[in-house]
C-alpha positions in Angstrom: 17.8 -16.0 -40.6 19.6 -17.1 -37.4 23.5 -18.0 -38.4 26.8 -18.3 -36.6 28.7 -15.1 -37.4 31.8 -13.9 -38.6 34.2 -12.0 -37.5 34.7 -10.8 -41.1 32.2 -9.1 -43.4 34.2 -10.9 -46.6 32.9 -14.3 -44.6 29.6 -13.4 -44.6 29.2 -12.0 -48.0 30.3 -15.5 -49.4 28.4 -17.3 -47.4 25.9 -16.0 -47.9 26.4 -15.3 -51.9 26.4 -19.6 -51.4 22.5 -19.1 -50.5 21.8 -17.2 -53.9 22.1 -13.3 -52.2 24.5 -12.8 -55.3 23.5 -9.0 -55.6 25.5 -6.0 -54.9 24.3 -2.4 -53.7 25.6 0.6 -53.9 24.2 3.3 -52.9 23.3 6.8 -55.5 20.8 9.5 -55.0 18.8 8.5 -52.3 18.2 5.1 -53.9 19.7 1.3 -53.1 21.2 0.2 -57.1 21.6 -3.2 -58.4 25.5 -2.6 -59.6 24.4 -5.2 -62.5 20.9 -4.2 -63.5 21.4 -0.9 -62.2 17.3 -1.0 -61.2 16.9 1.8 -58.5 15.0 0.6 -55.0 13.3 3.4 -52.6 13.3 2.2 -48.9 9.7 0.1 -49.6 10.9 -1.7 -52.3 14.2 -3.2 -49.9 12.9 -6.0 -47.3 15.8 -6.6 -44.6 16.7 -10.4 -44.3 19.5 -10.0 -41.8 22.3 -8.3 -40.5 25.2 -8.1 -39.0 27.7 -5.9 -37.5 31.5 -5.0 -36.9 33.8 -3.7 -35.5 37.5 -3.0 -36.8 40.3 -4.7 -34.2 42.1 -2.0 -34.2 40.1 0.7 -35.0 36.7 1.0 -32.7 35.5 3.8 -34.8 35.7 1.2 -37.7 32.1 0.1 -37.8 30.0 -1.7 -40.5 26.4 -3.7 -40.7 26.1 -6.1 -43.7 22.5 -6.3 -45.3 21.0 -8.9 -46.2 18.2 -7.8 -49.1 15.5 -9.0 -50.9 13.8 -6.3 -53.5 10.3 -6.3 -54.7 11.4 -7.4 -57.7 12.8 -10.9 -55.7 16.2 -10.3 -56.1 18.7 -11.1 -53.4 21.6 -10.0 -52.3 24.0 -7.8 -49.8 24.8 -4.1 -48.9 27.8 -3.3 -46.8 27.1 0.3 -45.0 29.5 2.1 -42.8 28.6 3.6 -39.3 29.9 5.9 -36.7 31.6 8.5 -36.6 32.7 8.4 -40.2 29.8 7.2 -41.9 27.5 8.5 -44.9 24.5 10.1 -42.6 21.9 10.3 -46.1 22.9 6.8 -46.2 22.1 5.8 -43.0 18.8 7.6 -43.7 18.3 5.7 -46.4 18.0 2.3 -43.7 16.3 4.4 -40.7 13.2 5.0 -43.8 13.0 1.3 -45.0 9.9 0.1 -43.0 10.0 -2.0 -39.9 7.1 -4.6 -41.8 10.1 -4.8 -44.6 12.3 -6.6 -41.9 13.1 -10.3 -41.0 11.8 -11.5 -37.5 15.4 -12.3 -36.9 17.1 -9.5 -38.4 17.4 -8.0 -34.9 14.9 -4.4 -36.0 15.5 -3.3 -32.2 18.9 -3.5 -32.6 19.1 -0.7 -35.6 17.0 1.9 -34.9 
């Protein structure tokens, strides 16, 4: 899913919400959790539709990736992952464990590994 990138995470989150990606996912106990339904997902249950990287304007260490996600049960939403020196390593590993076959061709998987 190619699109014009925004400089702010909230702009892209809002655009994806308008396209039906309304679920919010949290990382907890080595699973991605749907904040509304409390359904827990393993890496193989997650499909990455797209991702967007961001760097802080005033602090280059303030980095994040917005993942646009579809789940095995057809829920659609987003998850914002911090990366860089302050990243949660367990959360980063979760996303590395998502099978490459579960990434959209437009998700730029080669840039994530």
